[in-house]
C-alpha positions in Angstrom: 57.5 -20.9 65.9 57.0 -18.9 69.0 59.8 -18.9 71.6 58.8 -18.7 75.3 60.1 -15.4 76.7 60.6 -17.1 80.1 61.3 -20.8 80.7 58.7 -21.7 83.3 54.9 -21.9 83.3 53.8 -22.9 86.8 50.4 -24.2 87.8 48.4 -24.7 91.0 48.2 -23.6 94.6 49.0 -25.8 97.6 45.2 -25.8 98.5 43.9 -26.6 95.0 44.4 -30.2 95.8 41.7 -29.9 98.4 39.3 -27.3 96.9 39.3 -28.8 93.4 41.1 -32.1 92.9 40.3 -33.9 96.2 37.7 -36.4 94.7 39.2 -36.8 91.2 40.1 -40.2 89.7 42.5 -40.8 86.8 40.0 -39.9 84.1 39.7 -36.4 85.6 43.4 -36.0 86.0 44.1 -37.3 82.5 42.0 -34.5 81.0 43.5 -31.9 83.4 47.1 -32.9 82.4 46.2 -32.7 78.7 44.7 -29.3 79.3 47.9 -28.3 81.1 50.0 -29.4 78.2 47.8 -27.5 75.8 48.3 -24.3 77.9 52.1 -24.8 77.9 52.3 -25.6 81.6 55.7 -27.2 82.4 56.0 -26.7 86.1 52.9 -28.2 87.9 52.5 -28.9 91.6 52.1 -32.7 92.2 50.8 -33.1 95.8 48.5 -36.1 95.5 49.3 -39.2 97.6 51.9 -37.7 99.9 50.3 -39.0 103.1 51.2 -42.6 102.0 54.9 -41.5 101.8 54.6 -39.8 105.2 53.1 -42.9 106.7 56.2 -44.9 105.5 58.6 -42.3 106.7 57.1 -41.7 110.1 56.8 -45.5 110.7 60.6 -45.7 110.1 60.8 -43.2 113.0 58.9 -45.6 115.2 55.5 -43.8 115.0 52.6 -46.2 114.6 49.7 -46.1 112.0 47.3 -45.4 114.9 49.3 -42.5 116.1 49.2 -41.0 112.5 45.3 -41.2 112.5 45.2 -38.0 114.5 47.9 -36.3 112.4 46.4 -36.4 109.0 43.2 -34.5 108.3 40.2 -35.9 106.3 40.4 -36.0 102.5 38.8 -32.5 102.0 41.1 -30.9 104.6 44.5 -32.4 103.7 46.0 -29.2 102.4 45.7 -27.6 105.9 46.9 -30.6 107.8 50.0 -30.6 105.5 50.6 -26.9 106.4 50.2 -27.6 110.1 47.0 -25.5 110.5 45.0 -28.4 111.8 45.1 -32.1 112.6 42.5 -34.9 112.7 39.6 -32.7 111.3 37.5 -34.9 108.9 39.8 -37.9 109.5 41.1 -40.5 110.0 42.4 -41.6 106.6 41.8 -45.3 105.7 44.6 -47.5 104.3 42.4 -47.7 101.2 42.6 -43.9 100.7 46.3 -43.8 101.3 47.0 -46.7 98.8 44.6 -45.4 96.2 46.0 -41.9 96.3 49.6 -43.1 96.0 48.7 -45.1 92.9 47.0 -42.1 91.4 50.0 -40.0 92.1 52.2 -42.5 90.2 49.9 -42.2 87.2 49.9 -38.4 87.4 53.7 -38.1 87.6 54.1 -40.6 84.7 51.9 -38.6 82.4 53.4 -35.2 83.5 56.8 -36.6 82.7 55.7 -38.1 79.3 54.5 -34.6 78.3 57.8 -32.9 79.2 56.7 -31.3 82.5 58.8 -31.0 85.6 56.5 -31.9 88.5 57.0 -30.0 91.8 57.0 -32.5 94.7 56.4 -31.7 98.4 59.2 -31.6 101.0 59.4 -31.4 104.8 58.3 -28.2 106.4 58.6 -29.3 110.0 55.0 -30.4 110.6 55.2 -33.5 112.8 52.8 -35.8 114.8 52.5 -35.4 118.5 54.0 -38.9 119.0 57.4 -37.7 117.8 57.7 -35.5 120.9 57.4 -38.6 123.1 59.9 -40.6 121.1 62.4 -37.6 121.0 61.7 -35.7 124.2 64.8 -33.5 123.8 64.0 -32.5 120.2 63.2 -28.8 119.6 59.4 -29.3 119.0 57.0 -26.5 119.7 53.2 -26.5 119.8 51.7 -23.9 117.5 48.8 -21.6 118.4 45.2 -21.9 117.4 44.2 -21.6 113.7 40.5 -20.7 113.4 38.8 -23.1 115.8 35.9 -21.6 117.7 37.1 -22.5 121.2 40.9 -23.3 120.7 40.0 -27.0 120.7 43.2 -29.0 120.9 41.4 -31.9 119.3 41.8 -30.1 116.0 44.1 -27.1 116.6 47.6 -26.4 117.8 49.9 -28.7 115.8 53.5 -29.5 116.4 56.5 -28.0 114.6 60.0 -29.4 114.6 62.4 -26.4 114.5 64.7 -26.5 111.4 67.7 -25.9 113.7 67.2 -29.3 115.2 69.4 -32.1 113.6 66.2 -34.3 113.4 64.7 -31.8 110.9 67.4 -32.6 108.3 67.1 -36.3 109.1 63.4 -36.5 108.5 63.5 -34.1 105.5 66.2 -36.2 103.8 64.3 -39.4 104.5 61.1 -38.0 103.0 62.8 -36.8 99.7 64.6 -40.2 99.4 61.3 -42.1 100.0 59.7 -40.1 97.2 62.5 -40.9 94.8 62.3 -44.6 95.7 58.6 -44.6 95.0 58.4 -42.4 91.9 61.9 -42.6 90.4 64.0 -39.5 89.6 61.1 -37.3 88.2 62.2 -33.9 89.4 64.7 -31.8 91.3 62.2 -29.1 92.3 60.5 -29.2 95.8 58.0 -27.0 97.4 58.4 -26.0 101.1 56.5 -23.3 103.0 57.7 -23.6 106.6 56.8 -20.0 107.4 53.5 -19.7 105.6 51.1 -18.0 108.1 53.6 -19.1 110.8 56.3 -16.5 111.6 59.7 -17.7 112.9 60.1 -17.4 116.7 62.8 -14.7 116.2 63.3 -11.9 113.6 67.1 -12.1 114.1 68.5 -12.3 110.6 71.3 -14.8 111.5 68.7 -17.1 113.0 66.4 -16.8 109.9 69.4 -17.4 107.6 70.2 -20.6 109.6 66.6 -21.8 109.4 66.5 -21.3 105.6 69.8 -23.1 105.2 68.5 -26.1 107.3 65.3 -26.3 105.2 67.4 -26.4 102.0 69.8 -28.9 103.5 67.0 -31.3 104.3 66.1 -31.3 100.6 69.6 -31.3 99.1 70.8 -34.3 101.3 67.9 -36.3 99.7 68.5 -34.9 96.2 71.9 -33.2 95.6 70.4 -31.1 92.7 67.4 -29.9 94.7 65.8 -26.5 94.0 63.5 -25.0 96.7 60.3 -23.5 95.3 58.6 -21.3 97.9 55.3 -19.4 97.9 56.0 -15.7 98.4 52.6 -15.2 100.1 54.2 -14.7 103.5 55.9 -11.5 102.3 52.4 -10.1 101.6 50.3 -11.6 104.4 52.9 -11.1 107.1 54.7 -8.0 105.8 55.0 -6.7 109.4 57.4 -9.5 110.2 59.2 -9.9 106.8 60.9 -6.5 106.5 63.8 -6.2 103.9 66.5 -7.6 106.3 64.4 -10.7 107.2 63.5 -11.2 103.5 67.1 -11.0 102.4 68.2 -13.4 105.2 65.8 -16.0 104.0 66.2 -15.6 100.3 70.0 -15.6 100.5 70.2 -18.5 102.9 70.5 -21.0 100.0 73.1 -21.3 97.3 72.5 -18.9 94.3 70.1 -20.4 91.8 68.7 -23.0 94.2 65.6 -21.1 95.2 62.6 -20.0 93.1 59.9 -17.7 94.7 56.3 -17.6 93.5 55.2 -14.0 93.5 51.8 -15.4 94.4 49.5 -12.4 94.2 51.4 -10.4 91.5 48.1 -9.7 89.7 47.0 -7.4 92.6 50.0 -7.0 95.0 53.3 -7.6 93.2 56.2 -8.1 95.6 58.9 -8.0 93.0 58.4 -4.2 92.6 59.1 -3.4 96.3 61.8 -6.0 97.0 64.4 -5.2 94.3 63.3 -8.3 92.4 63.3 -10.5 95.5 66.8 -9.2 96.2 68.2 -11.1 93.1 66.3 -14.4 93.6 64.6 -15.9 90.6 60.8 -15.6 90.8 57.6 -16.5 88.9 55.0 -13.9 88.2 51.7 -15.5 89.4 48.0 -14.9 89.2 46.2 -15.8 92.4 42.7 -14.6 91.4 40.5 -17.1 93.3 39.9 -18.0 97.0 38.1 -21.1 98.2 37.0 -22.1 94.7 34.2 -19.5 95.0 32.1 -19.0 91.9 32.1 -15.3 90.9 32.9 -13.6 87.7 35.9 -11.4 88.6 39.3 -10.5 87.2 41.8 -7.8 86.2 42.4 -8.5 82.5 44.6 -5.4 82.1 47.0 -6.5 84.9 47.3 -10.0 83.3 47.8 -8.6 79.8 50.7 -6.3 80.9 52.0 -7.3 84.3 54.2 -10.2 83.3 55.7 -8.2 80.4 56.4 -5.2 82.7 58.1 -7.5 85.2 60.2 -9.3 82.6 61.5 -6.2 80.9 62.1 -4.2 84.1 65.7 -3.3 85.1 67.7 -6.2 86.6 64.7 -8.5 86.2 65.0 -12.0 87.9 61.7 -13.2 86.5 61.9 -16.8 85.2 58.3 -17.7 84.6 54.6 -17.0 84.9 52.1 -19.0 86.9 48.5 -19.6 87.9 48.0 -20.1 91.6 44.2 -20.0 92.1 42.9 -21.8 95.2 40.2 -23.4 93.2 39.7 -24.1 89.4 36.6 -24.3 87.1 35.4 -20.7 86.9 36.2 -17.5 84.8 37.6 -19.3 81.7 38.5 -16.0 80.1 41.0 -15.1 82.9 42.9 -18.4 82.6 42.8 -18.4 78.8 44.6 -15.0 78.7 46.9 -15.8 81.6 48.2 -19.1 80.0 48.8 -17.2 76.8 51.2 -14.8 78.7 53.6 -17.7 79.0 54.2 -17.3 75.2 53.7 -13.6 74.7 56.7 -11.2 74.5 54.5 -8.1 74.2 51.5 -6.7 76.0 48.1 -7.7 74.7 45.4 -5.3 73.5 42.6 -6.8 75.5 39.7 -5.4 73.5 41.0 -6.9 70.3 42.0 -10.2 72.0 38.4 -10.6 73.4 36.9 -10.4 69.9 39.1 -13.3 68.8 38.4 -15.1 72.1 34.6 -15.0 71.8 34.9 -16.2 68.1 37.1 -19.1 69.2 35.0 -19.9 72.3 31.6 -19.9 70.5 32.6 -21.0 67.0 31.4 -17.9 65.2 31.4 -14.1 65.3 28.2 -12.7 66.8 28.1 -8.9 67.0 26.0 -8.8 70.2 28.3 -11.1 72.1 31.4 -9.0 71.0 29.6 -5.9 72.4 28.7 -7.8 75.6 32.4 -8.8 76.1 33.4 -5.2 75.6 31.2 -4.2 78.5 32.3 -7.1 80.7 36.0 -6.1 80.1 35.3 -2.6 81.5 33.2 -3.8 84.4 33.4 -7.3 85.9 36.9 -7.9 84.5 38.3 -4.5 85.5 38.6 -4.8 89.3 41.1 -2.2 90.4 40.2 -1.8 94.0 43.0 -4.0 95.3 40.6 -6.1 97.4 41.2 -9.9 97.3 38.0 -11.3 95.9 36.3 -13.8 98.2 32.7 -14.1 97.1 30.8 -12.2 99.8 27.4 -12.1 98.0 24.8 -12.4 100.7 23.1 -15.5 99.3 26.3 -17.6 99.7 27.9 -15.7 102.6 24.9 -14.7 104.7 25.7 -12.1 107.3 25.7 -13.3 110.9 24.7 -10.1 112.8 22.0 -8.1 114.5 20.7 -5.4 112.1 19.1 -3.4 114.9 22.5 -2.2 116.0 23.8 -0.5 112.9 22.1 1.6 110.2 22.2 0.5 106.6 24.2 2.4 103.9 22.4 3.8 100.9 23.0 1.1 98.3 21.9 3.3 95.4 24.2 6.1 96.3 27.1 3.6 96.5 26.3 2.2 93.0 26.1 5.6 91.3 29.7 6.3 92.4 30.9 3.2 90.7 31.1 4.3 87.0 32.8 1.5 85.1 34.8 3.2 82.3 36.7 5.8 84.3 37.1 4.9 87.9 39.1 7.7 89.6 41.7 6.5 92.1 40.0 8.3 95.0 36.8 6.4 94.5 38.2 2.9 94.1 37.3 1.8 97.7 33.8 3.1 97.8 32.2 -0.3 97.6 33.8 -1.2 101.0 34.4 2.1 102.8 31.1 3.0 104.6 32.8 3.4 107.9 30.4 1.0 109.7 30.1 -2.7 110.4 27.1 -3.1 108.1 27.8 -6.2 105.9 29.4 -5.2 102.6 29.3 -7.4 99.5 32.3 -6.8 97.2 31.1 -4.6 94.3 33.6 -2.9 92.0 31.5 -2.1 88.9 28.1 -0.6 87.9 25.6 -3.4 87.8 23.5 -1.5 85.3 26.0 -1.9 82.5 26.3 -5.6 83.3 22.6 -6.1 83.0 23.0 -4.5 79.5 25.6 -7.1 78.7 23.3 -9.9 79.8 20.6 -8.5 77.5 23.1 -8.6 74.6 23.9 -12.3 75.5 20.2 -13.1 75.4 19.8 -11.5 72.0 22.6 -13.6 70.7 21.1 -16.8 72.1 19.3 -18.0 69.0 22.6 -17.9 67.1 24.6 -19.7 69.7 22.3 -22.0 71.7 24.0 -25.1 70.5 27.4 -23.9 71.9 28.1 -25.4 75.3 30.7 -22.7 76.2 28.0 -20.1 75.4 25.5 -21.9 77.7 28.0 -21.9 80.5 28.8 -18.2 80.1 25.1 -17.3 79.8 24.2 -19.2 83.0 27.2 -17.7 84.8 26.4 -14.1 83.7 22.7 -14.5 84.6 23.8 -15.8 88.1 26.2 -12.9 88.6 23.5 -10.3 87.7 20.9 -11.9 90.0 23.2 -12.4 92.9 24.2 -8.7 92.8 20.5 -7.8 92.7 20.0 -10.1 95.7 22.6 -8.0 97.6 20.6 -4.9 97.0 17.3 -6.6 98.0 19.0 -7.8 101.2 20.0 -4.2 102.1 16.4 -3.1 101.4 15.1 -5.8 103.8 17.5 -4.8 106.5 16.5 -1.1 106.1 12.9 -2.1 106.4 13.6 -4.0 109.6 15.5 -1.0 111.0 12.5 1.3 110.2 10.2 -1.3 111.8 8.3 -1.6 108.5 6.9 -5.2 108.7 5.2 -5.0 105.3 8.4 -3.9 103.5 10.4 -6.5 105.3 8.1 -9.2 104.2 8.2 -7.9 100.6 12.0 -7.7 100.3 12.7 -10.9 102.3 10.3 -12.8 100.0 12.0 -11.4 97.0 15.4 -12.4 98.3 14.2 -16.0 98.9 12.6 -16.1 95.4 15.9 -15.0 93.9 17.6 -18.0 95.6 15.0 -20.4 94.2 15.3 -18.8 90.7 19.1 -19.0 90.7 19.0 -22.6 91.8 16.7 -23.4 88.9 19.0 -21.6 86.5 22.1 -23.4 87.7 20.4 -26.7 87.3 20.6 -26.1 83.5 24.3 -26.6 83.2 26.4 -29.6 84.3 29.1 -27.3 85.7 26.9 -25.9 88.5 25.6 -29.0 90.3 26.2 -30.0 93.9 25.6 -33.6 93.0 28.7 -33.9 90.9 30.9 -33.0 94.0 29.1 -35.3 96.4 28.9 -38.3 94.0 32.6 -38.1 93.0 33.5 -38.1 96.8 31.4 -41.2 97.4 32.8 -43.0 94.3 36.3 -43.2 96.0 35.0 -45.1 99.0 35.6 -48.8 99.5 33.1 -49.3 102.4 29.8 -47.8 103.6 31.5 -46.0 106.5 34.1 -44.5 104.2 31.3 -43.3 101.9 29.6 -41.5 104.8 32.9 -40.0 105.9 33.8 -38.7 102.4 30.3 -37.3 101.9 30.5 -35.5 105.2 33.9 -34.1 104.2 32.5 -32.9 100.9 29.4 -31.3 102.4 31.4 -29.7 105.3 34.1 -28.1 103.2 31.6 -26.0 101.0 29.5 -25.0 104.0 30.7 -24.7 107.6 34.2 -25.8 106.7 35.4 -26.1 110.3 34.2 -26.7 113.9 31.2 -25.0 115.6 29.7 -24.9 119.0 26.0 -24.4 119.9 26.1 -20.6 119.4 29.1 -19.9 117.2 29.4 -20.8 113.6 32.8 -21.9 112.3 35.2 -19.0 111.8 35.6 -20.2 108.2 32.0 -20.7 107.4 31.2 -20.0 103.7 34.9 -19.5 102.9 34.5 -22.2 100.2 31.0 -21.1 99.2 29.6 -22.3 95.9 26.8 -21.3 93.6 25.7 -24.9 92.9 22.2 -26.1 92.2 21.1 -28.1 95.3 23.2 -26.2 97.7 21.1 -23.0 97.1 17.7 -24.8 97.5 18.6 -27.0 100.5 21.3 -25.0 102.4 21.3 -21.2 101.6 17.5 -20.9 101.2 16.6 -22.4 104.7 19.3 -20.3 106.3 18.0 -17.0 104.9 14.4 -18.1 105.5 14.9 -18.8 109.2 16.8 -15.6 109.7 14.0 -13.5 108.1 11.4 -15.4 110.2 13.3 -14.3 113.4 13.4 -10.7 112.1 9.6 -10.8 111.4 8.9 -12.2 114.8 10.9 -9.4 116.4 8.8 -6.8 114.7 5.5 -8.6 115.3 6.1 -9.1 119.0 8.0 -5.8 119.4 10.9 -7.6 121.0 14.7 -7.6 120.5 16.0 -9.7 117.6 17.0 -13.1 119.0 20.3 -13.5 117.2 21.6 -16.2 119.5 18.5 -18.3 119.1 18.7 -18.0 115.4 22.4 -19.1 115.5 21.5 -22.1 117.6 18.7 -23.1 115.1 21.0 -22.5 112.1 24.1 -24.3 113.4 21.9 -27.3 114.4 20.4 -27.4 110.9 23.8 -27.0 109.2 25.4 -29.8 111.3 22.5 -32.1 110.5 22.7 -31.2 106.7 26.5 -31.9 106.8 25.7 -35.5 108.0 22.9 -36.2 105.6 23.0 -38.5 102.5 20.3 -37.1 100.2 21.2 -37.7 96.6 21.5 -34.7 94.2 21.3 -34.5 90.4 24.5 -35.1 88.4 22.9 -34.2 85.0 21.6 -30.8 84.0 17.9 -30.3 83.3 16.1 -27.4 81.7 16.6 -24.9 78.8 19.2 -22.4 80.0 18.3 -19.8 77.3 14.6 -19.9 78.0 15.1 -19.8 81.8 17.6 -16.9 81.5 15.2 -15.0 79.3 12.3 -15.5 81.7 14.4 -14.4 84.7 15.7 -11.3 82.8 12.1 -10.4 82.0 10.9 -11.0 85.6 13.6 -8.9 87.2 14.7 -6.3 84.6 12.0 -6.3 81.9 
């Protein structure tokens, strides 16, 4: 018998519901909850279906269904509508969607409870529809500023926040908690609320902050007398200029002792517990954030995972009560989540090198020497990111730079690479992959790609022993993709250098190689069911009850992984490519035309000896993207091709 060293194992981020779960039906959720149980998760977020509860609550406050149409976001953007970042974008929500999601939530909660989990339900954070201001003109409702629209467009931006100091706040908050209990039964006492996430209070006066915190908690506790407030600690990192020690203490101590749990959300890279005297005595959960936007990139810090939770738990006056996984999107980097979920049961630090040998044997079903050697390399390179940079995938294929290369000179890519020796990174050199002192686009690179190419070669040698293993195929495809996408970054820099040197022949050579890499990676990704655009789009359409719903859901699905948010004729969305994906279909039909048209404009500039027409390219590209977002072309949902043979061919072509 193994006793958990800490009671709680938390799971999910408030945006996972949009980046990963948005199109799931019960069969997907049933598998996911089984997986959670097998990993020992006992404190999962349960955010599905809350719009149906809000509809009932706000209608009790005399707001009509029509007035709520502009309040809720579309299915793929609900997480940000819930946080008050946007409204209406991708909407409106049909009654079919609301009812279907509420029924799904009841199934989710029932199974979580059956398996001994304590679900975390949402609570009221102050985000209200515009109509409430008309009904209650004297209420303390403020309009928030713009969040990432291109023109400050009030159609999507600038939502309304009811101040927690207003009596109406407690009234609505209590009604929401009670309505959930009426619908779901008494399934939990733990509620999430992030009123101040990326939204600072109007005053830094500690008495005022304390009063706000007390009001937020009162809204929960009047609906459920045993309520515990679970809060993301992200604000203490992202808005550290506002949340100094006095303000942190005021918020954390504004609720009764033991009635708040903080998620140390980014503890794998920027632990707050170390610099805040254990959150000033407040219980907290040590969390792995790891992923942004559901991007697909091999990345991690295995040493931090294997030791961080143990260091936190045995530290003096520790208030740590759990571990957690708070990735924005799931379904990538299985090794990271396998190790992290084990930390819920481990009392001592893990020797990662030994653990990886056992991991590869369990994962592939047998011991293969070459694979063990490959994982040893991956541990010291890809899975040893110590530069402190939050890893959004910025590879140029999926996050193509929007800039004029004639204005800034390119850095030497080779020089940068030589500095990044994987087995002994000196602290003074950790930031070299980013710090060039210019605005030349930088893809995140924290390891020597040469060693990772060696790891891929070892994987290929092991292929004949393991080709029947599906986990091996997934890892082989993912590793080949990683190696080729990093090569593409170098090729891109070579193309930009050629343009700056007015070398049309070299520009043609490098740009054609970049485009060929996109085609080759697309072909590779098509070999595995886990890397297909079609799966995402078809699961969205499957939830629709009418043809117009089907078009709306497909537009939501296509938009989230591409432009994300609004554009105008000459400006891409500020969030474009935030949720980029390496998916077959998306590379061929979206990323390839983008790079191709950009290189055409560069070539034209050299041929005609004219300035690069950046704005004209932007107009063309934005027009193409908006059209693609509204298209209905069907993409494959089943893999085709022999992953091992294709990976071998690509290795030979590029590194042979």
